[in-house]
RODO-2510 file (C-alpha; in nm, 4 decimals, decimal comma):
residues 251
     n   res          X          Y          Z
     1     m    -1,8641    -9,6688    -3,2807
     2     a    -1,7123    -9,3309    -3,3698
     3     l    -1,5826    -9,2851    -3,7232
     4     t    -1,2195    -9,2177    -3,8043
     5     s    -1,1213    -8,8926    -3,9766
     6     q    -1,0818    -9,0790    -4,3072
     7     e    -1,4276    -9,2326    -4,2684
     8     i    -1,5731    -8,8883    -4,1955
     9     l    -1,4024    -8,7516    -4,5086
    10     t    -1,5496    -9,0395    -4,7098
    11     e    -1,8925    -8,9643    -4,5630
    12     m    -1,8551    -8,5978    -4,6598
    13     h    -1,7992    -8,6928    -5,0227
    14     r    -2,0809    -8,9498    -5,0133
    15     l    -2,3343    -8,6923    -4,9007
    16     i    -2,2171    -8,4306    -5,1518
    17     e    -2,2371    -8,6810    -5,4391
    18     a    -2,5753    -8,8146    -5,3238
    19     g    -2,7012    -8,4560    -5,3081
    20     n    -2,5699    -8,3886    -5,6585
    21     a    -2,7643    -8,6907    -5,7840
    22     k    -3,0815    -8,5213    -5,6600
    23     n    -2,9728    -8,1742    -5,7835
    24     i    -2,9231    -8,0552    -5,4258
    25     q    -2,6105    -7,8443    -5,3746
    26     i    -2,4455    -7,9469    -5,0484
    27     r    -2,1097    -7,7830    -4,9839
    28     a    -1,8646    -7,8482    -4,7009
    29     i    -1,7496    -7,5778    -4,4612
    30     g    -1,5264    -7,5984    -4,1551
    31     g    -1,2107    -7,7957    -4,0883
    32     l    -1,2793    -8,0800    -4,3324
    33     a    -1,3445    -7,8274    -4,6093
    34     v    -1,0051    -7,6738    -4,5352
    35     q    -0,8472    -8,0205    -4,5438
    36     a    -1,0075    -8,0847    -4,8835
    37     h    -0,7940    -7,7982    -5,0191
    38     n    -0,4713    -7,9138    -4,8474
    39     k    -0,3151    -7,9906    -5,1859
    40     r     0,0354    -8,0362    -5,0452
    41     n    -0,0939    -8,2784    -4,7809
    42     h     0,1249    -8,0863    -4,5398
    43     p     0,1653    -8,2778    -4,2103
    44     l     0,1278    -7,9564    -4,0087
    45     f    -0,2438    -7,9528    -4,0914
    46     v    -0,3244    -8,3173    -4,0211
    47     r    -0,5663    -8,3585    -3,7318
    48     d    -0,8732    -8,5515    -3,6200
    49     f    -1,2230    -8,4410    -3,7152
    50     a    -1,5312    -8,5106    -3,5058
    51     d    -1,8225    -8,4090    -3,7265
    52     l    -1,9299    -8,2477    -4,0532
    53     d    -2,0427    -7,8961    -4,1402
    54     f    -2,2301    -7,8099    -4,4593
    55     v    -2,4066    -7,5212    -4,6283
    56     v    -2,7197    -7,5608    -4,8419
    57     a    -2,9198    -7,3010    -5,0298
    58     k    -3,2336    -7,1597    -4,8686
    59     k    -3,4276    -7,2349    -5,1857
    60     q    -3,3391    -7,6059    -5,1481
    61     r    -3,4074    -7,6314    -4,7776
    62     r    -3,7203    -7,8499    -4,8030
    63     e    -3,5609    -8,0835    -5,0565
    64     f    -3,2555    -8,1114    -4,8343
    65     e    -3,4617    -8,1957    -4,5250
    66     a    -3,6289    -8,4824    -4,7141
    67     f    -3,2937    -8,5930    -4,8520
    68     m    -3,1315    -8,6298    -4,5097
    69     s    -3,3751    -8,8990    -4,3978
    70     t    -3,2924    -9,1033    -4,7097
    71     a    -2,9215    -9,0524    -4,6362
    72     g    -2,9557    -9,2123    -4,2926
    73     y    -2,9743    -8,9055    -4,0679
    74     s    -3,2364    -8,7993    -3,8152
    75     p    -3,3101    -8,4332    -3,7425
    76     d    -3,2558    -8,2769    -3,4024
    77     k    -3,6222    -8,1832    -3,3917
    78     q    -3,6116    -7,9334    -3,1072
    79     f    -3,3104    -7,7466    -3,2454
    80     n    -3,4393    -7,7507    -3,6024
    81     i    -3,7845    -7,6233    -3,5060
    82     l    -3,6263    -7,3261    -3,3270
    83     n    -3,3487    -7,2523    -3,5777
    84     g    -3,4359    -7,4399    -3,8954
    85     s    -3,4548    -7,1415    -4,1298
    86     q    -3,0905    -7,0573    -4,0543
    87     r    -2,9255    -7,3643    -3,9062
    88     q    -3,0042    -7,7323    -3,8562
    89     i    -2,8500    -8,0359    -3,6892
    90     y    -2,8747    -8,4004    -3,7949
    91     n    -2,7471    -8,7156    -3,6260
    92     d    -2,6667    -9,0741    -3,7188
    93     e    -2,7301    -9,2644    -3,3993
    94     k    -2,5447    -9,5753    -3,5237
    95     n    -2,2032    -9,4161    -3,5527
    96     g    -2,2484    -9,1001    -3,3453
    97     m    -2,1983    -8,8695    -3,6455
    98     k    -2,3352    -8,5163    -3,6108
    99     i    -2,3891    -8,2851    -3,9056
   100     d    -2,4265    -7,9094    -3,8639
   101     i    -2,6063    -7,7357    -4,1517
   102     f    -2,6037    -7,3649    -4,2337
   103     i    -2,8959    -7,2545    -4,4484
   104     g    -2,8131    -6,9980    -4,7190
   105     d    -2,5616    -6,7982    -4,5167
   106     f    -2,2852    -6,8684    -4,2691
   107     e    -2,3340    -6,6561    -3,9605
   108     m    -2,1182    -6,6645    -3,6488
   109     c    -1,9195    -6,3560    -3,5430
   110     h    -2,0081    -6,2105    -3,8845
   111     k    -2,2483    -6,3001    -4,1641
   112     i    -2,1115    -6,4392    -4,4905
   113     p    -2,3713    -6,4726    -4,7702
   114     l    -2,3442    -6,7998    -4,9626
   115     e    -2,6829    -6,8564    -5,1269
   116     d    -2,5658    -6,7822    -5,4816
   117     r    -2,2035    -6,8922    -5,4410
   118     l    -2,2424    -7,2662    -5,3806
   119     p    -2,1998    -7,3713    -5,7481
   120     f    -1,8485    -7,2221    -5,7685
   121     d    -1,6728    -7,5194    -5,6042
   122     p    -1,7811    -7,8827    -5,6459
   123     v    -1,7049    -7,9899    -5,2868
   124     t    -1,6678    -7,6925    -5,0504
   125     i    -1,7847    -7,3357    -5,0339
   126     p    -1,5561    -7,1158    -5,2515
   127     l    -1,2087    -7,0503    -5,1149
   128     a    -1,2666    -6,6775    -5,0566
   129     e    -1,5644    -6,7486    -4,8330
   130     l    -1,3899    -7,0466    -4,6733
   131     l    -1,1053    -6,8153    -4,5740
   132     l    -1,3520    -6,5603    -4,4363
   133     s    -1,5426    -6,8288    -4,2447
   134     k    -1,2247    -6,8887    -4,0465
   135     a    -1,0913    -6,5312    -4,0395
   136     q    -1,4246    -6,3973    -3,9059
   137     i    -1,3716    -6,5730    -3,5712
   138     l    -1,3072    -6,3050    -3,3126
   139     e    -1,1060    -6,5212    -3,0725
   140     l    -0,8862    -6,7511    -3,2796
   141     n    -0,7473    -7,0663    -3,1263
   142     r    -0,4504    -7,2606    -3,2613
   143     k    -0,6726    -7,4841    -3,4749
   144     d    -0,8295    -7,1791    -3,6406
   145     l    -0,4867    -7,0255    -3,7036
   146     l    -0,3709    -7,3484    -3,8647
   147     d    -0,6819    -7,3620    -4,0849
   148     i    -0,6226    -7,0094    -4,2147
   149     t    -0,2542    -7,0895    -4,2621
   150     s    -0,3453    -7,4028    -4,4597
   151     i    -0,5779    -7,2119    -4,6924
   152     l    -0,3141    -6,9468    -4,7583
   153     l    -0,0291    -7,1920    -4,8142
   154     n    -0,2187    -7,4309    -5,0398
   155     n    -0,4119    -7,1881    -5,2584
   156     e    -0,3080    -6,8982    -5,4784
   157     t    -0,4838    -6,5642    -5,4727
   158     g    -0,6483    -6,4505    -5,7957
   159     s    -0,9515    -6,2973    -5,9606
   160     d    -1,1621    -6,6127    -6,0041
   161     d    -1,2755    -6,9171    -5,8061
   162     n    -1,0783    -7,1790    -5,9984
   163     e    -0,8838    -7,3184    -5,7007
   164     k    -0,7984    -6,9624    -5,6030
   165     i    -0,8790    -6,7233    -5,3189
   166     n    -1,0912    -6,4767    -5,5141
   167     l    -0,9678    -6,1275    -5,4222
   168     p    -1,2576    -5,9369    -5,5873
   169     v    -1,5004    -6,1431    -5,3769
   170     l    -1,3061    -6,0659    -5,0587
   171     a    -1,3130    -5,6962    -5,1513
   172     r    -1,6856    -5,7015    -5,2281
   173     l    -1,7821    -5,8690    -4,9019
   174     c    -1,5490    -5,6641    -4,6810
   175     s    -1,6393    -5,3335    -4,8486
   176     h    -2,0034    -5,3974    -4,7575
   177     d    -1,9337    -5,5060    -4,4000
   178     w    -1,6840    -5,3019    -4,1994
   179     g    -1,7004    -5,5453    -3,9095
   180     l    -1,6084    -5,8411    -4,1297
   181     y    -1,3247    -5,6366    -4,2780
   182     k    -1,1981    -5,5399    -3,9322
   183     t    -1,1971    -5,8868    -3,7798
   184     t    -1,0483    -6,0404    -4,0941
   185     s    -0,7709    -5,7796    -4,1048
   186     i    -0,6856    -5,8334    -3,7380
   187     n    -0,6722    -6,2097    -3,7846
   188     l    -0,4621    -6,1990    -4,1006
   189     r    -0,2031    -6,0026    -3,9081
   190     r    -0,2205    -6,2645    -3,6340
   191     v    -0,1517    -6,5334    -3,8920
   192     e     0,1391    -6,3309    -4,0288
   193     e     0,2914    -6,3313    -3,6808
   194     f     0,1953    -6,6924    -3,6114
   195     v     0,3755    -6,8390    -3,9138
   196     q     0,7019    -6,6733    -3,8154
   197     s     0,7234    -6,8912    -3,5058
   198     p     1,0360    -7,1118    -3,5285
   199     d     0,8390    -7,3956    -3,3665
   200     l     0,6225    -7,4487    -3,6768
   201     p     0,7515    -7,7069    -3,9286
   202     l     0,7398    -7,4639    -4,2218
   203     s     1,0203    -7,3944    -4,4644
   204     l     1,1373    -7,0389    -4,5297
   205     e     0,9711    -7,0535    -4,8714
   206     e     0,6394    -7,1665    -4,7184
   207     r     0,6480    -6,8886    -4,4597
   208     q     0,7207    -6,6325    -4,7298
   209     t     0,4364    -6,7664    -4,9455
   210     i     0,1853    -6,7329    -4,6607
   211     i     0,3034    -6,3844    -4,5613
   212     s     0,3001    -6,2695    -4,9245
   213     r    -0,0627    -6,3820    -4,9634
   214     v    -0,1609    -6,2149    -4,6362
   215     q    -0,0076    -5,8903    -4,7571
   216     e    -0,1796    -5,9224    -5,0937
   217     i    -0,5195    -5,9573    -4,9265
   218     l    -0,4507    -5,6629    -4,6936
   219     k    -0,3459    -5,4579    -4,9963
   220     t    -0,6738    -5,5523    -5,1614
   221     f    -0,8560    -5,4150    -4,8574
   222     e    -0,6587    -5,0911    -4,8759
   223     t    -0,7462    -5,0317    -5,2411
   224     m    -1,1048    -5,1632    -5,2510
   225     p    -1,3895    -4,9107    -5,2985
   226     k    -1,5251    -4,7984    -4,9637
   227     p    -1,8882    -4,6821    -4,9578
   228     l    -1,9857    -4,3862    -4,7422
   229     a    -2,1487    -4,6125    -4,4817
   230     w    -1,8216    -4,8077    -4,4539
   231     q    -1,6206    -4,4870    -4,4128
   232     l    -1,8540    -4,3569    -4,1426
   233     r    -1,8347    -4,6873    -3,9549
   234     d    -1,4568    -4,6795    -3,9884
   235     r    -1,4484    -4,3456    -3,8074
   236     v    -1,6287    -4,5016    -3,5124
   237     g    -1,3855    -4,7941    -3,5130
   238     t    -1,3736    -5,0439    -3,2304
   239     r    -1,5277    -4,8073    -2,9755
   240     v    -1,8566    -4,9730    -3,0710
   241     k    -1,8872    -5,3520    -3,0897
   242     w    -1,8474    -5,4661    -3,4503
   243     y    -1,9186    -5,8390    -3,4168
   244     i    -2,1989    -6,0760    -3,3171
   245     e    -2,1819    -6,2521    -2,9822
   246     v    -2,1773    -6,6253    -3,0606
   247     e    -2,3443    -6,8858    -2,8431
   248     e    -2,1879    -7,2298    -2,8683
   249     v    -2,4125    -7,5055    -2,9973
   250     d    -2,3549    -7,8341    -2,8158
   251     r    -2,6121    -8,0923    -2,9067
***
């Protein structure tokens, strides 16, 4: 029988805490990670969740693989043999739960390094990278737009990771990857337009908060140091593909 969204959220916390007990850092990514930071419990962002997504460090990969069998999950052997150094899938046949694991880095349309950043939040990847993991999607759907909107509404910007979107981290990652900067910038402007829709149940203050944080991040991009390689790539612009083609995983 399929789990409810609340049961999946409970399972997320169970696995993170069980990993902590074995000194294995397991951090949530994806829609449930965004929901974990929905401090206002805003009804706009309430939705159903089907599965779990996590990141673990490359250096703990073998320990994690052994841990998952004790936690009640079986590996997708074919997928894990082919992709196991970067991504793995586990299943609980009893309740139909699927868990998607990213090893060390999150890589879809763009690569976001996470190996050394997992300790900075006790439950999810840090907010700066969580924002980028959504903003790096080339073709946003409504769910993705809502996830980015939720992160921006519920979390302040700042210069540390203490329940803040860390602007220096955003600047560091986007100054080293022009493609990530470009896609993120495009999508933040899409969010800015999206939240002005009168159909969304957002107050004027909430809309202004989101737009203000979008503009603050874009200002950070304007003022961040730009290495020569970044500047040269900027001259080429979108005439050359700047993103990775993503193949959907449906297991």
